[in-house]
Every structure is written in C-alpha cells, then in structure tokens.
PDBQT receptor file of N, H, CA, C and O in Angstrom, charges set to zero:
ATOM      1  N   MET A   1      -1.820 -16.473  18.593  1.00  0.00    +0.000 N 
ATOM      2  CA  MET A   1      -0.628 -17.181  17.615  1.00  0.00    +0.000 C 
ATOM      3  C   MET A   1       0.258 -16.396  16.285  1.00  0.00    +0.000 C 
ATOM      4  O   MET A   1      -0.380 -15.518  15.704  1.00  0.00    +0.000 OA
ATOM      5  N   THR A   2       1.157 -16.572  15.970  1.00  0.00    +0.000 N 
ATOM      6  H   THR A   2       1.675 -17.286  16.442  1.00  0.00    +0.000 HD
ATOM      7  CA  THR A   2       1.737 -15.949  14.903  1.00  0.00    +0.000 C 
ATOM      8  C   THR A   2       1.834 -16.311  13.664  1.00  0.00    +0.000 C 
ATOM      9  O   THR A   2       2.605 -17.270  13.641  1.00  0.00    +0.000 OA
ATOM     10  N   VAL A   3       1.372 -15.996  12.339  1.00  0.00    +0.000 N 
ATOM     11  H   VAL A   3       0.746 -15.217  12.358  1.00  0.00    +0.000 HD
ATOM     12  CA  VAL A   3       1.774 -16.906  11.196  1.00  0.00    +0.000 C 
ATOM     13  C   VAL A   3       2.540 -15.481  10.308  1.00  0.00    +0.000 C 
ATOM     14  O   VAL A   3       2.095 -14.344  10.144  1.00  0.00    +0.000 OA
ATOM     15  N   ARG A   4       3.583 -15.980   9.943  1.00  0.00    +0.000 N 
ATOM     16  H   ARG A   4       3.944 -16.903  10.076  1.00  0.00    +0.000 HD
ATOM     17  CA  ARG A   4       4.523 -15.330   9.224  1.00  0.00    +0.000 C 
ATOM     18  C   ARG A   4       3.542 -15.131   7.561  1.00  0.00    +0.000 C 
ATOM     19  O   ARG A   4       3.025 -16.185   7.192  1.00  0.00    +0.000 OA
ATOM     20  N   THR A   5       3.329 -14.051   6.751  1.00  0.00    +0.000 N 
ATOM     21  H   THR A   5       3.748 -13.194   7.051  1.00  0.00    +0.000 HD
ATOM     22  CA  THR A   5       2.791 -14.283   5.661  1.00  0.00    +0.000 C 
ATOM     23  C   THR A   5       3.592 -13.143   4.772  1.00  0.00    +0.000 C 
ATOM     24  O   THR A   5       3.781 -11.979   5.126  1.00  0.00    +0.000 OA
ATOM     25  N   THR A   6       3.915 -13.603   3.834  1.00  0.00    +0.000 N 
ATOM     26  H   THR A   6       3.761 -14.549   3.546  1.00  0.00    +0.000 HD
ATOM     27  CA  THR A   6       4.649 -12.525   2.891  1.00  0.00    +0.000 C 
ATOM     28  C   THR A   6       4.230 -12.780   1.488  1.00  0.00    +0.000 C 
ATOM     29  O   THR A   6       3.977 -13.848   0.931  1.00  0.00    +0.000 OA
ATOM     30  N   PHE A   7       4.211 -11.214   0.915  1.00  0.00    +0.000 N 
ATOM     31  H   PHE A   7       4.417 -10.346   1.367  1.00  0.00    +0.000 HD
ATOM     32  CA  PHE A   7       3.532 -10.812  -0.380  1.00  0.00    +0.000 C 
ATOM     33  C   PHE A   7       4.459 -10.342  -1.418  1.00  0.00    +0.000 C 
ATOM     34  O   PHE A   7       5.252  -9.458  -1.094  1.00  0.00    +0.000 OA
ATOM     35  N   ALA A   8       4.477 -10.768  -2.535  1.00  0.00    +0.000 N 
ATOM     36  H   ALA A   8       3.833 -11.486  -2.798  1.00  0.00    +0.000 HD
ATOM     37  CA  ALA A   8       5.187  -9.901  -3.284  1.00  0.00    +0.000 C 
ATOM     38  C   ALA A   8       4.457  -9.508  -4.520  1.00  0.00    +0.000 C 
ATOM     39  O   ALA A   8       4.112 -10.325  -5.374  1.00  0.00    +0.000 OA
ATOM     40  N   LEU A   9       4.222  -8.163  -4.589  1.00  0.00    +0.000 N 
ATOM     41  H   LEU A   9       4.502  -7.499  -3.895  1.00  0.00    +0.000 HD
ATOM     42  CA  LEU A   9       2.972  -7.531  -5.216  1.00  0.00    +0.000 C 
ATOM     43  C   LEU A   9       3.971  -6.690  -6.475  1.00  0.00    +0.000 C 
ATOM     44  O   LEU A   9       4.946  -6.073  -6.049  1.00  0.00    +0.000 OA
ATOM     45  N   ASP A  10       3.746  -6.684  -7.786  1.00  0.00    +0.000 N 
ATOM     46  H   ASP A  10       2.954  -7.186  -8.133  1.00  0.00    +0.000 HD
ATOM     47  CA  ASP A  10       4.442  -6.348  -9.046  1.00  0.00    +0.000 C 
ATOM     48  C   ASP A  10       3.372  -4.865  -9.113  1.00  0.00    +0.000 C 
ATOM     49  O   ASP A  10       2.315  -4.933  -9.740  1.00  0.00    +0.000 OA
ATOM     50  N   LEU A  11       3.742  -3.713  -8.481  1.00  0.00    +0.000 N 
ATOM     51  H   LEU A  11       4.601  -3.658  -7.971  1.00  0.00    +0.000 HD
ATOM     52  CA  LEU A  11       3.153  -2.321  -8.299  1.00  0.00    +0.000 C 
ATOM     53  C   LEU A  11       3.602  -1.660  -9.675  1.00  0.00    +0.000 C 
ATOM     54  O   LEU A  11       4.694  -1.903 -10.188  1.00  0.00    +0.000 OA
ATOM     55  N   ASN A  12       2.699  -0.841 -10.197  1.00  0.00    +0.000 N 
ATOM     56  H   ASN A  12       1.812  -0.644  -9.780  1.00  0.00    +0.000 HD
ATOM     57  CA  ASN A  12       3.476   0.159 -11.195  1.00  0.00    +0.000 C 
ATOM     58  C   ASN A  12       3.336   1.719  -9.745  1.00  0.00    +0.000 C 
ATOM     59  O   ASN A  12       2.913   1.624  -8.593  1.00  0.00    +0.000 OA
ATOM     60  N   GLU A  13       3.901   3.009 -10.504  1.00  0.00    +0.000 N 
ATOM     61  H   GLU A  13       4.245   3.086 -11.440  1.00  0.00    +0.000 HD
ATOM     62  CA  GLU A  13       4.009   3.579  -9.722  1.00  0.00    +0.000 C 
ATOM     63  C   GLU A  13       2.703   4.582  -8.921  1.00  0.00    +0.000 C 
ATOM     64  O   GLU A  13       2.685   5.219  -7.867  1.00  0.00    +0.000 OA
ATOM     65  N   ASN A  14       1.687   4.346 -10.002  1.00  0.00    +0.000 N 
ATOM     66  H   ASN A  14       1.702   3.830 -10.858  1.00  0.00    +0.000 HD
ATOM     67  CA  ASN A  14       0.596   4.816  -9.808  1.00  0.00    +0.000 C 
ATOM     68  C   ASN A  14       0.045   3.633  -8.220  1.00  0.00    +0.000 C 
ATOM     69  O   ASN A  14      -0.148   3.986  -7.057  1.00  0.00    +0.000 OA
ATOM     70  N   ASP A  15      -0.037   2.550  -8.699  1.00  0.00    +0.000 N 
ATOM     71  H   ASP A  15       0.121   2.263  -9.644  1.00  0.00    +0.000 HD
ATOM     72  CA  ASP A  15      -0.662   1.353  -7.538  1.00  0.00    +0.000 C 
ATOM     73  C   ASP A  15       0.240   1.562  -6.189  1.00  0.00    +0.000 C 
ATOM     74  O   ASP A  15      -0.240   1.457  -5.061  1.00  0.00    +0.000 OA
ATOM     75  N   ARG A  16       1.674   1.887  -6.467  1.00  0.00    +0.000 N 
ATOM     76  H   ARG A  16       2.064   1.973  -7.384  1.00  0.00    +0.000 HD
ATOM     77  CA  ARG A  16       2.506   2.110  -5.368  1.00  0.00    +0.000 C 
ATOM     78  C   ARG A  16       1.964   3.340  -4.490  1.00  0.00    +0.000 C 
ATOM     79  O   ARG A  16       1.986   3.437  -3.263  1.00  0.00    +0.000 OA
ATOM     80  N   ASP A  17       1.583   4.044  -5.218  1.00  0.00    +0.000 N 
ATOM     81  H   ASP A  17       1.565   3.965  -6.215  1.00  0.00    +0.000 HD
ATOM     82  CA  ASP A  17       1.163   5.769  -4.531  1.00  0.00    +0.000 C 
ATOM     83  C   ASP A  17      -0.163   5.539  -3.872  1.00  0.00    +0.000 C 
ATOM     84  O   ASP A  17      -0.482   6.083  -2.815  1.00  0.00    +0.000 OA
ATOM     85  N   ALA A  18      -0.951   4.674  -4.571  1.00  0.00    +0.000 N 
ATOM     86  H   ALA A  18      -0.691   4.232  -5.429  1.00  0.00    +0.000 HD
ATOM     87  CA  ALA A  18      -2.625   4.584  -4.046  1.00  0.00    +0.000 C 
ATOM     88  C   ALA A  18      -1.810   3.417  -2.611  1.00  0.00    +0.000 C 
ATOM     89  O   ALA A  18      -1.660   4.032  -1.555  1.00  0.00    +0.000 OA
ATOM     90  N   LEU A  19      -1.524   2.502  -2.591  1.00  0.00    +0.000 N 
ATOM     91  H   LEU A  19      -1.645   2.002  -3.448  1.00  0.00    +0.000 HD
ATOM     92  CA  LEU A  19      -0.935   1.971  -1.441  1.00  0.00    +0.000 C 
ATOM     93  C   LEU A  19      -0.515   2.852  -0.544  1.00  0.00    +0.000 C 
ATOM     94  O   LEU A  19      -1.128   2.794   0.521  1.00  0.00    +0.000 OA
ATOM     95  N   ARG A  20       0.234   3.564  -0.607  1.00  0.00    +0.000 N 
ATOM     96  H   ARG A  20       0.732   3.612  -1.473  1.00  0.00    +0.000 HD
ATOM     97  CA  ARG A  20       0.996   4.480   0.346  1.00  0.00    +0.000 C 
ATOM     98  C   ARG A  20       0.005   4.989   1.014  1.00  0.00    +0.000 C 
ATOM     99  O   ARG A  20      -0.203   4.874   2.222  1.00  0.00    +0.000 OA
ATOM    100  N   THR A  21      -0.746   5.675   0.071  1.00  0.00    +0.000 N 
ATOM    101  H   THR A  21      -0.577   5.769  -0.910  1.00  0.00    +0.000 HD
ATOM    102  CA  THR A  21      -1.850   6.422   0.678  1.00  0.00    +0.000 C 
ATOM    103  C   THR A  21      -3.049   5.891   1.810  1.00  0.00    +0.000 C 
ATOM    104  O   THR A  21      -3.366   6.507   2.827  1.00  0.00    +0.000 OA
ATOM    105  N   LEU A  22      -3.586   4.654   1.374  1.00  0.00    +0.000 N 
ATOM    106  H   LEU A  22      -3.328   4.153   0.548  1.00  0.00    +0.000 HD
ATOM    107  CA  LEU A  22      -3.724   3.955   2.513  1.00  0.00    +0.000 C 
ATOM    108  C   LEU A  22      -3.154   3.536   3.767  1.00  0.00    +0.000 C 
ATOM    109  O   LEU A  22      -3.784   3.445   4.820  1.00  0.00    +0.000 OA
ATOM    110  N   LEU A  23      -1.569   3.211   3.555  1.00  0.00    +0.000 N 
ATOM    111  H   LEU A  23      -1.057   3.285   2.699  1.00  0.00    +0.000 HD
ATOM    112  CA  LEU A  23      -0.992   3.104   4.503  1.00  0.00    +0.000 C 
ATOM    113  C   LEU A  23      -0.581   4.372   5.547  1.00  0.00    +0.000 C 
ATOM    114  O   LEU A  23      -0.072   4.284   6.664  1.00  0.00    +0.000 OA
ATOM    115  N   GLU A  24      -0.953   5.504   4.843  1.00  0.00    +0.000 N 
ATOM    116  H   GLU A  24      -1.367   5.575   3.936  1.00  0.00    +0.000 HD
ATOM    117  CA  GLU A  24      -0.224   6.623   5.652  1.00  0.00    +0.000 C 
ATOM    118  C   GLU A  24      -1.955   6.966   6.470  1.00  0.00    +0.000 C 
ATOM    119  O   GLU A  24      -2.179   7.912   7.225  1.00  0.00    +0.000 OA
ATOM    120  N   GLN A  25      -2.811   6.066   6.106  1.00  0.00    +0.000 N 
ATOM    121  H   GLN A  25      -2.629   5.298   5.493  1.00  0.00    +0.000 HD
ATOM    122  CA  GLN A  25      -4.410   6.686   6.817  1.00  0.00    +0.000 C 
ATOM    123  C   GLN A  25      -4.761   5.554   7.548  1.00  0.00    +0.000 C 
ATOM    124  O   GLN A  25      -5.618   4.823   7.052  1.00  0.00    +0.000 OA
ATOM    125  N   PRO A  26      -4.330   5.291   8.505  1.00  0.00    +0.000 N 
ATOM    126  CA  PRO A  26      -4.705   3.599   9.042  1.00  0.00    +0.000 C 
ATOM    127  C   PRO A  26      -6.214   3.632   9.640  1.00  0.00    +0.000 C 
ATOM    128  O   PRO A  26      -7.234   2.943   9.618  1.00  0.00    +0.000 OA
ATOM    129  N   GLU A  27      -5.624   5.139  10.320  1.00  0.00    +0.000 N 
ATOM    130  H   GLU A  27      -4.796   5.699  10.338  1.00  0.00    +0.000 HD
ATOM    131  CA  GLU A  27      -7.078   5.077  11.372  1.00  0.00    +0.000 C 
ATOM    132  C   GLU A  27      -8.412   5.299  10.306  1.00  0.00    +0.000 C 
ATOM    133  O   GLU A  27      -9.459   4.729  10.615  1.00  0.00    +0.000 OA
ATOM    134  N   ALA A  28      -8.385   5.912   9.377  1.00  0.00    +0.000 N 
ATOM    135  H   ALA A  28      -7.535   6.376   9.126  1.00  0.00    +0.000 HD
ATOM    136  CA  ALA A  28      -9.377   6.540   8.206  1.00  0.00    +0.000 C 
ATOM    137  C   ALA A  28      -9.712   5.257   7.644  1.00  0.00    +0.000 C 
ATOM    138  O   ALA A  28     -10.917   5.010   7.690  1.00  0.00    +0.000 OA
ATOM    139  N   VAL A  29      -9.038   4.437   7.164  1.00  0.00    +0.000 N 
ATOM    140  H   VAL A  29      -8.059   4.637   7.126  1.00  0.00    +0.000 HD
ATOM    141  CA  VAL A  29      -9.166   2.931   6.914  1.00  0.00    +0.000 C 
ATOM    142  C   VAL A  29      -9.949   1.812   7.621  1.00  0.00    +0.000 C 
ATOM    143  O   VAL A  29     -10.682   0.972   7.099  1.00  0.00    +0.000 OA
ATOM    144  N   ALA A  30      -9.569   2.018   9.220  1.00  0.00    +0.000 N 
ATOM    145  H   ALA A  30      -8.973   2.700   9.644  1.00  0.00    +0.000 HD
ATOM    146  CA  ALA A  30     -10.121   0.811   9.660  1.00  0.00    +0.000 C 
ATOM    147  C   ALA A  30     -11.768   1.503  10.138  1.00  0.00    +0.000 C 
ATOM    148  O   ALA A  30     -12.725   0.755  10.338  1.00  0.00    +0.000 OA
ATOM    149  N   LYS A  31     -11.846   2.771  10.246  1.00  0.00    +0.000 N 
ATOM    150  H   LYS A  31     -11.068   3.378  10.084  1.00  0.00    +0.000 HD
ATOM    151  CA  LYS A  31     -13.194   3.366  10.916  1.00  0.00    +0.000 C 
ATOM    152  C   LYS A  31     -14.037   2.890   9.566  1.00  0.00    +0.000 C 
ATOM    153  O   LYS A  31     -15.157   2.431   9.790  1.00  0.00    +0.000 OA
ATOM    154  N   ALA A  32     -13.581   2.962   8.133  1.00  0.00    +0.000 N 
ATOM    155  H   ALA A  32     -12.671   3.335   7.951  1.00  0.00    +0.000 HD
ATOM    156  CA  ALA A  32     -14.265   2.667   6.795  1.00  0.00    +0.000 C 
ATOM    157  C   ALA A  32     -14.657   1.150   6.680  1.00  0.00    +0.000 C 
ATOM    158  O   ALA A  32     -15.632   0.892   5.974  1.00  0.00    +0.000 OA
ATOM    159  N   ALA A  33     -13.941   0.036   7.356  1.00  0.00    +0.000 N 
ATOM    160  H   ALA A  33     -13.149   0.246   7.930  1.00  0.00    +0.000 HD
ATOM    161  CA  ALA A  33     -13.609  -1.085   7.459  1.00  0.00    +0.000 C 
ATOM    162  C   ALA A  33     -14.596  -1.736   8.189  1.00  0.00    +0.000 C 
ATOM    163  O   ALA A  33     -15.499  -2.463   7.774  1.00  0.00    +0.000 OA
ATOM    164  N   ALA A  34     -14.219  -1.264   9.759  1.00  0.00    +0.000 N 
ATOM    165  H   ALA A  34     -13.486  -0.674  10.096  1.00  0.00    +0.000 HD
ATOM    166  CA  ALA A  34     -15.293  -1.456  10.481  1.00  0.00    +0.000 C 
ATOM    167  C   ALA A  34     -15.973  -0.360  11.503  1.00  0.00    +0.000 C 
ATOM    168  O   ALA A  34     -15.535  -0.125  12.630  1.00  0.00    +0.000 OA
ATOM    169  N   PRO A  35     -16.898   0.146  11.024  1.00  0.00    +0.000 N 
ATOM    170  CA  PRO A  35     -17.161   1.562  11.842  1.00  0.00    +0.000 C 
ATOM    171  C   PRO A  35     -18.059   1.165  13.257  1.00  0.00    +0.000 C 
ATOM    172  O   PRO A  35     -18.785   1.859  13.969  1.00  0.00    +0.000 OA
ATOM    173  N   ALA A  36     -17.792   0.191  13.301  1.00  0.00    +0.000 N 
ATOM    174  H   ALA A  36     -17.203  -0.373  12.723  1.00  0.00    +0.000 HD
ATOM    175  CA  ALA A  36     -18.864  -0.363  15.038  1.00  0.00    +0.000 C 
ATOM    176  C   ALA A  36     -18.123  -1.464  15.740  1.00  0.00    +0.000 C 
ATOM    177  O   ALA A  36     -18.660  -2.397  16.337  1.00  0.00    +0.000 OA
ATOM    178  N   ASP A  37     -16.507  -1.207  15.575  1.00  0.00    +0.000 N 
ATOM    179  H   ASP A  37     -16.071  -0.449  15.090  1.00  0.00    +0.000 HD
ATOM    180  CA  ASP A  37     -15.957  -2.249  16.072  1.00  0.00    +0.000 C 
ATOM    181  C   ASP A  37     -14.563  -1.521  16.082  1.00  0.00    +0.000 C 
ATOM    182  O   ASP A  37     -13.732  -1.431  15.178  1.00  0.00    +0.000 OA
ATOM    183  N   PRO A  38     -14.546  -1.023  17.375  1.00  0.00    +0.000 N 
ATOM    184  CA  PRO A  38     -13.079  -0.576  17.914  1.00  0.00    +0.000 C 
ATOM    185  C   PRO A  38     -12.057  -1.444  17.742  1.00  0.00    +0.000 C 
ATOM    186  O   PRO A  38     -10.987  -1.276  17.157  1.00  0.00    +0.000 OA
ATOM    187  N   ARG A  39     -12.617  -2.669  18.475  1.00  0.00    +0.000 N 
ATOM    188  H   ARG A  39     -13.486  -2.806  18.950  1.00  0.00    +0.000 HD
ATOM    189  CA  ARG A  39     -11.392  -3.775  18.613  1.00  0.00    +0.000 C 
ATOM    190  C   ARG A  39     -10.971  -4.262  17.140  1.00  0.00    +0.000 C 
ATOM    191  O   ARG A  39      -9.837  -4.718  16.994  1.00  0.00    +0.000 OA
ATOM    192  N   GLU A  40     -11.720  -4.193  16.200  1.00  0.00    +0.000 N 
ATOM    193  H   GLU A  40     -12.641  -3.823  16.319  1.00  0.00    +0.000 HD
ATOM    194  CA  GLU A  40     -11.597  -4.731  14.611  1.00  0.00    +0.000 C 
ATOM    195  C   GLU A  40     -10.461  -3.050  14.257  1.00  0.00    +0.000 C 
ATOM    196  O   GLU A  40      -9.412  -2.848  13.645  1.00  0.00    +0.000 OA
ATOM    197  N   GLN A  41     -11.184  -2.404  14.847  1.00  0.00    +0.000 N 
ATOM    198  H   GLN A  41     -12.036  -2.568  15.345  1.00  0.00    +0.000 HD
ATOM    199  CA  GLN A  41      -9.944  -1.309  14.040  1.00  0.00    +0.000 C 
ATOM    200  C   GLN A  41      -8.663  -0.934  14.716  1.00  0.00    +0.000 C 
ATOM    201  O   GLN A  41      -7.803  -0.267  14.141  1.00  0.00    +0.000 OA
ATOM    202  N   ALA A  42      -8.561  -1.316  15.788  1.00  0.00    +0.000 N 
ATOM    203  H   ALA A  42      -9.260  -1.858  16.255  1.00  0.00    +0.000 HD
ATOM    204  CA  ALA A  42      -7.341  -1.422  16.128  1.00  0.00    +0.000 C 
ATOM    205  C   ALA A  42      -6.828  -2.524  16.012  1.00  0.00    +0.000 C 
ATOM    206  O   ALA A  42      -5.814  -2.539  16.709  1.00  0.00    +0.000 OA
ATOM    207  N   ARG A  43      -7.047  -3.899  15.269  1.00  0.00    +0.000 N 
ATOM    208  H   ARG A  43      -7.871  -3.887  14.702  1.00  0.00    +0.000 HD
ATOM    209  CA  ARG A  43      -6.215  -4.615  14.958  1.00  0.00    +0.000 C 
ATOM    210  C   ARG A  43      -6.133  -4.007  13.489  1.00  0.00    +0.000 C 
ATOM    211  O   ARG A  43      -4.983  -3.706  13.169  1.00  0.00    +0.000 OA
ATOM    212  N   ILE A  44      -7.044  -3.780  12.591  1.00  0.00    +0.000 N 
ATOM    213  H   ILE A  44      -7.978  -4.024  12.851  1.00  0.00    +0.000 HD
ATOM    214  CA  ILE A  44      -6.559  -3.197  11.296  1.00  0.00    +0.000 C 
ATOM    215  C   ILE A  44      -5.571  -2.157  10.977  1.00  0.00    +0.000 C 
ATOM    216  O   ILE A  44      -4.934  -1.947   9.945  1.00  0.00    +0.000 OA
ATOM    217  N   ILE A  45      -5.608  -1.265  12.661  1.00  0.00    +0.000 N 
ATOM    218  H   ILE A  45      -6.126  -1.435  13.499  1.00  0.00    +0.000 HD
ATOM    219  CA  ILE A  45      -4.690   0.126  12.401  1.00  0.00    +0.000 C 
ATOM    220  C   ILE A  45      -3.089  -1.040  12.656  1.00  0.00    +0.000 C 
ATOM    221  O   ILE A  45      -2.200  -1.035  11.804  1.00  0.00    +0.000 OA
ATOM    222  N   ASP A  46      -3.031  -1.607  13.465  1.00  0.00    +0.000 N 
ATOM    223  H   ASP A  46      -3.753  -1.611  14.157  1.00  0.00    +0.000 HD
ATOM    224  CA  ASP A  46      -2.019  -2.389  13.791  1.00  0.00    +0.000 C 
ATOM    225  C   ASP A  46      -1.288  -2.911  12.436  1.00  0.00    +0.000 C 
ATOM    226  O   ASP A  46      -0.180  -2.554  12.036  1.00  0.00    +0.000 OA
ATOM    227  N   LEU A  47      -2.204  -3.877  11.802  1.00  0.00    +0.000 N 
ATOM    228  H   LEU A  47      -3.104  -4.168  12.127  1.00  0.00    +0.000 HD
ATOM    229  CA  LEU A  47      -1.815  -4.625  10.518  1.00  0.00    +0.000 C 
ATOM    230  C   LEU A  47      -1.058  -3.207   9.529  1.00  0.00    +0.000 C 
ATOM    231  O   LEU A  47       0.142  -3.076   9.286  1.00  0.00    +0.000 OA
ATOM    232  N   LEU A  48      -2.134  -2.321   9.120  1.00  0.00    +0.000 N 
ATOM    233  H   LEU A  48      -3.109  -2.427   9.317  1.00  0.00    +0.000 HD
ATOM    234  CA  LEU A  48      -1.627  -1.343   8.429  1.00  0.00    +0.000 C 
ATOM    235  C   LEU A  48      -0.234  -0.659   8.856  1.00  0.00    +0.000 C 
ATOM    236  O   LEU A  48       0.534  -0.073   8.094  1.00  0.00    +0.000 OA
ATOM    237  N   VAL A  49      -0.122  -0.805   9.846  1.00  0.00    +0.000 N 
ATOM    238  H   VAL A  49      -0.746  -1.281  10.465  1.00  0.00    +0.000 HD
ATOM    239  CA  VAL A  49       1.056   0.043  10.294  1.00  0.00    +0.000 C 
ATOM    240  C   VAL A  49       2.286  -0.855  10.222  1.00  0.00    +0.000 C 
ATOM    241  O   VAL A  49       3.313  -0.307   9.823  1.00  0.00    +0.000 OA
ATOM    242  N   GLU A  50       2.353  -2.238  10.565  1.00  0.00    +0.000 N 
ATOM    243  H   GLU A  50       1.519  -2.684  10.889  1.00  0.00    +0.000 HD
ATOM    244  CA  GLU A  50       3.393  -3.347  10.193  1.00  0.00    +0.000 C 
ATOM    245  C   GLU A  50       3.249  -3.184   8.875  1.00  0.00    +0.000 C 
ATOM    246  O   GLU A  50       4.331  -2.892   8.365  1.00  0.00    +0.000 OA
ATOM    247  N   ILE A  51       2.196  -3.263   7.955  1.00  0.00    +0.000 N 
ATOM    248  H   ILE A  51       1.317  -3.500   8.369  1.00  0.00    +0.000 HD
ATOM    249  CA  ILE A  51       2.734  -3.535   6.417  1.00  0.00    +0.000 C 
ATOM    250  C   ILE A  51       3.537  -1.947   6.225  1.00  0.00    +0.000 C 
ATOM    251  O   ILE A  51       4.758  -1.977   6.070  1.00  0.00    +0.000 OA
ATOM    252  N   LYS A  52       3.080  -1.069   6.235  1.00  0.00    +0.000 N 
ATOM    253  H   LYS A  52       2.088  -1.045   6.361  1.00  0.00    +0.000 HD
ATOM    254  CA  LYS A  52       4.007   0.138   5.926  1.00  0.00    +0.000 C 
ATOM    255  C   LYS A  52       5.543   0.198   6.487  1.00  0.00    +0.000 C 
ATOM    256  O   LYS A  52       6.378   0.880   5.893  1.00  0.00    +0.000 OA
ATOM    257  N   ALA A  53       5.836  -0.461   7.525  1.00  0.00    +0.000 N 
ATOM    258  H   ALA A  53       5.157  -1.015   8.008  1.00  0.00    +0.000 HD
ATOM    259  CA  ALA A  53       7.117  -0.644   8.564  1.00  0.00    +0.000 C 
ATOM    260  C   ALA A  53       7.879  -1.723   7.103  1.00  0.00    +0.000 C 
ATOM    261  O   ALA A  53       9.016  -1.499   6.687  1.00  0.00    +0.000 OA
ATOM    262  N   GLN A  54       7.323  -2.415   6.747  1.00  0.00    +0.000 N 
ATOM    263  H   GLN A  54       6.400  -2.597   7.084  1.00  0.00    +0.000 HD
ATOM    264  CA  GLN A  54       7.996  -3.469   5.802  1.00  0.00    +0.000 C 
ATOM    265  C   GLN A  54       8.368  -2.993   4.390  1.00  0.00    +0.000 C 
ATOM    266  O   GLN A  54       9.187  -3.515   3.633  1.00  0.00    +0.000 OA
ATOM    267  N   LEU A  55       7.443  -1.663   4.130  1.00  0.00    +0.000 N 
ATOM    268  H   LEU A  55       6.778  -1.239   4.745  1.00  0.00    +0.000 HD
ATOM    269  CA  LEU A  55       7.327  -1.613   2.532  1.00  0.00    +0.000 C 
ATOM    270  C   LEU A  55       8.780  -0.735   2.151  1.00  0.00    +0.000 C 
ATOM    271  O   LEU A  55       9.171   0.335   2.618  1.00  0.00    +0.000 OA
ATOM    272  N   PRO A  56       9.267  -1.428   1.348  1.00  0.00    +0.000 N 
ATOM    273  CA  PRO A  56      10.821  -0.384   1.309  1.00  0.00    +0.000 C 
ATOM    274  C   PRO A  56      10.628   0.785   0.607  1.00  0.00    +0.000 C 
ATOM    275  O   PRO A  56       9.726   0.966  -0.210  1.00  0.00    +0.000 OA
ATOM    276  N   GLY A  57      11.539   1.638   0.949  1.00  0.00    +0.000 N 
ATOM    277  H   GLY A  57      12.273   1.491   1.613  1.00  0.00    +0.000 HD
ATOM    278  CA  GLY A  57      11.335   2.900   0.120  1.00  0.00    +0.000 C 
ATOM    279  C   GLY A  57      10.077   3.398  -0.273  1.00  0.00    +0.000 C 
ATOM    280  O   GLY A  57      10.002   4.427  -0.944  1.00  0.00    +0.000 OA
TER     281      GLY A  57
C-alpha cells in the first residue's frame, strides 16, 4: 500500500546543506540506521532517493 506524504519544511541554508549531505549518501545513512538489516537498508535508500528527487533545486 502506498500513502502520499507531504512535508513543508522551513530550512535555512545550513539546514538545506545538511539535508543535501544526507541525501547524497543514502547508502551510508542506511548502514548507520540499520547495520544488520539489508532489507531495511534498501528501503531507507529508496526513500532517500525519492526525497532527493522531490527536493527543489
């Protein structure tokens, strides 16, 4: 089942840079969040890639 989720974030430039840093390294984020669960890592990576694709400029 798919559920559409929408976020509205007010980020300053430093926060945007931090978010972009996370989104540029989805594999590292996934390994840190779920070090022993490859399936969860794959889901996290897919989610971060999707978020990056939706992030404006």
